[in-house]
C-alpha positions as a Markdown table, in Angstrom:
| # | Residue | x | y | z |
|---|---|---|---|---|
| 1 | Unk | 38.1 | 92.6 | 176.3 |
| 2 | Unk | 34.4 | 91.6 | 175.2 |
| 3 | Unk | 36.0 | 91.3 | 171.3 |
| 4 | Unk | 38.4 | 89.0 | 172.3 |
| 5 | Unk | 36.1 | 87.0 | 174.3 |
| 6 | Unk | 33.9 | 86.6 | 171.4 |
| 7 | Unk | 35.9 | 86.4 | 168.3 |
| 8 | Unk | 37.6 | 83.3 | 169.7 |
| 9 | Unk | 34.0 | 81.2 | 170.2 |
| 10 | Unk | 32.8 | 82.6 | 167.3 |
| 11 | Unk | 35.7 | 80.9 | 165.1 |
| 12 | Unk | 35.1 | 78.0 | 167.1 |
| 13 | Unk | 32.0 | 77.7 | 166.3 |
| 14 | Unk | 31.9 | 78.6 | 162.3 |
| 15 | Unk | 34.8 | 75.9 | 162.2 |
| 16 | Unk | 32.9 | 73.3 | 164.0 |
| 17 | Unk | 29.2 | 74.4 | 161.8 |
| 18 | Unk | 31.9 | 74.4 | 158.4 |
| 19 | Unk | 33.4 | 70.7 | 158.5 |
| 20 | Unk | 30.1 | 69.2 | 159.9 |
| 21 | Unk | 28.9 | 70.5 | 156.1 |
| 22 | Unk | 31.9 | 69.5 | 154.6 |
| 23 | Unk | 31.6 | 65.8 | 156.1 |
| 24 | Unk | 27.6 | 65.4 | 155.5 |
| 25 | Unk | 28.4 | 66.6 | 151.7 |
| 26 | Unk | 31.5 | 64.0 | 151.4 |
| 27 | Unk | 28.9 | 61.0 | 153.1 |
| 28 | Unk | 26.3 | 62.0 | 150.8 |
| 29 | Unk | 28.2 | 62.1 | 147.7 |
| 30 | Unk | 30.6 | 59.2 | 148.4 |
| 31 | Unk | 29.1 | 57.0 | 150.3 |
| 32 | Unk | 25.2 | 57.1 | 150.2 |
| 33 | Unk | 23.3 | 54.7 | 147.3 |
| 34 | Unk | 27.2 | 53.6 | 147.0 |
| 35 | Unk | 27.9 | 51.2 | 149.8 |
| 36 | Unk | 25.4 | 49.3 | 152.2 |
| 37 | Unk | 25.5 | 48.1 | 155.7 |
| 38 | Unk | 29.2 | 47.8 | 157.5 |
| 39 | Unk | 30.5 | 49.1 | 154.3 |
| 40 | Unk | 29.0 | 52.0 | 154.2 |
| 41 | Unk | 29.6 | 52.2 | 158.1 |
| 42 | Unk | 33.3 | 51.3 | 157.4 |
| 43 | Unk | 33.7 | 54.4 | 154.4 |
| 44 | Unk | 32.1 | 57.3 | 156.4 |
| 45 | Unk | 33.9 | 56.2 | 159.3 |
| 46 | Unk | 37.1 | 56.7 | 157.4 |
| 47 | Unk | 35.9 | 60.1 | 156.1 |
| 48 | Unk | 34.9 | 61.2 | 159.0 |
| 49 | Unk | 38.7 | 60.6 | 159.9 |
| 50 | Unk | 40.3 | 62.4 | 157.0 |
| 51 | Unk | 38.1 | 65.4 | 157.7 |
| 52 | Unk | 37.5 | 65.9 | 160.9 |
| 53 | Unk | 41.0 | 63.6 | 162.6 |
| 54 | Unk | 43.4 | 65.1 | 159.9 |
| 55 | Unk | 42.5 | 68.2 | 158.9 |
| 56 | Unk | 39.4 | 69.9 | 161.2 |
| 57 | Unk | 42.2 | 68.4 | 164.0 |
| 58 | Unk | 44.9 | 70.4 | 162.9 |
| 59 | Unk | 43.3 | 73.7 | 161.9 |
| 60 | Unk | 42.3 | 73.7 | 164.9 |
| 61 | Unk | 45.4 | 72.9 | 166.7 |
| 62 | Unk | 46.8 | 75.9 | 164.6 |
| 63 | Unk | 43.7 | 77.9 | 165.3 |
| 64 | Unk | 44.3 | 77.0 | 169.2 |
| 65 | Unk | 48.2 | 77.9 | 169.3 |
| 66 | Unk | 47.0 | 81.6 | 168.9 |
| 67 | Unk | 43.8 | 81.9 | 171.1 |
| 68 | Unk | 44.9 | 79.6 | 173.8 |
| 69 | Unk | 42.0 | 78.6 | 174.8 |
| 70 | Unk | 41.9 | 74.3 | 174.9 |
| 71 | Unk | 45.7 | 74.0 | 176.0 |
| 72 | Unk | 46.7 | 72.9 | 172.3 |
| 73 | Unk | 49.7 | 75.2 | 172.8 |
| 74 | Unk | 50.9 | 73.2 | 175.7 |
| 75 | Unk | 50.4 | 69.7 | 174.9 |
| 76 | Unk | 50.0 | 69.0 | 170.9 |
| 77 | Unk | 50.7 | 65.9 | 170.8 |
| 78 | Unk | 47.6 | 64.9 | 173.6 |
| 79 | Unk | 45.5 | 68.1 | 171.6 |
| 80 | Unk | 46.6 | 65.7 | 168.7 |
| 81 | Unk | 45.5 | 62.2 | 170.0 |
| 82 | Unk | 42.5 | 63.2 | 171.6 |
| 83 | Unk | 41.2 | 64.8 | 168.6 |
| 84 | Unk | 41.8 | 61.4 | 166.5 |
| 85 | Unk | 40.1 | 59.0 | 169.7 |
| 86 | Unk | 37.2 | 61.2 | 169.6 |
| 87 | Unk | 36.8 | 61.2 | 165.7 |
| 88 | Unk | 36.8 | 57.5 | 165.6 |
| 89 | Unk | 34.3 | 57.1 | 168.2 |
| 90 | Unk | 31.4 | 59.5 | 167.3 |
| 91 | Unk | 32.5 | 59.1 | 163.5 |
| 92 | Unk | 31.9 | 55.6 | 163.7 |
| 93 | Unk | 28.5 | 56.1 | 166.3 |
| 94 | Unk | 27.5 | 58.6 | 163.2 |
| 95 | Unk | 28.1 | 56.0 | 160.5 |
| 96 | Unk | 26.3 | 53.8 | 162.8 |
| 97 | Unk | 23.2 | 55.9 | 163.2 |
| 98 | Unk | 23.5 | 56.5 | 159.6 |
| 99 | Unk | 24.0 | 53.2 | 158.0 |
| 100 | Unk | 22.5 | 50.7 | 160.2 |
| 101 | Unk | 19.5 | 49.2 | 160.4 |
| 102 | Unk | 19.2 | 49.9 | 164.3 |
| 103 | Unk | 20.7 | 52.7 | 164.0 |
| 104 | Unk | 17.7 | 53.9 | 161.4 |
| 105 | Unk | 15.8 | 52.3 | 163.8 |
| 106 | Unk | 17.3 | 54.8 | 166.4 |
| 107 | Unk | 17.1 | 57.8 | 164.4 |
| 108 | Unk | 12.9 | 57.6 | 163.5 |
| 109 | Unk | 12.0 | 56.7 | 167.4 |
| 110 | Unk | 13.7 | 60.1 | 168.0 |
| 111 | Unk | 12.0 | 61.7 | 165.4 |
| 112 | Unk | 14.8 | 62.6 | 163.2 |
C-alpha cells in the first residue's frame, strides 16, 4: 500500500524537476544574451508555454489518467485548460523576473 502512494508522488516530482531543467536550458540557449527587455520576456514566455503548457501538461494528463490523482480522468478539458492558463501566468512572471530591470531588482533584494 505504501509503495502505491509514494510512487505516483515521486513521478510527479521527477517530472516537475525535469521540465524545470528543460525550460531553464532552453531559455538559456535561445534567449539569454540574444534578446533583451520585452523581446526576451515574450520569447521566454513562449518557450514556457510550449514546454510546460504543451508538452508537460499533456504528459501530466496522460500520467493522471493512469494514476487518478488530479482529476484529469474525469475532466480532461478543464485539466488542460487550467494548465495552459497557469503556464501563461507563471511563465510571464518568470520571464518578467529574469528579463526586466524591476524583476532583477526584486530578485537581488531576495538574495537570488
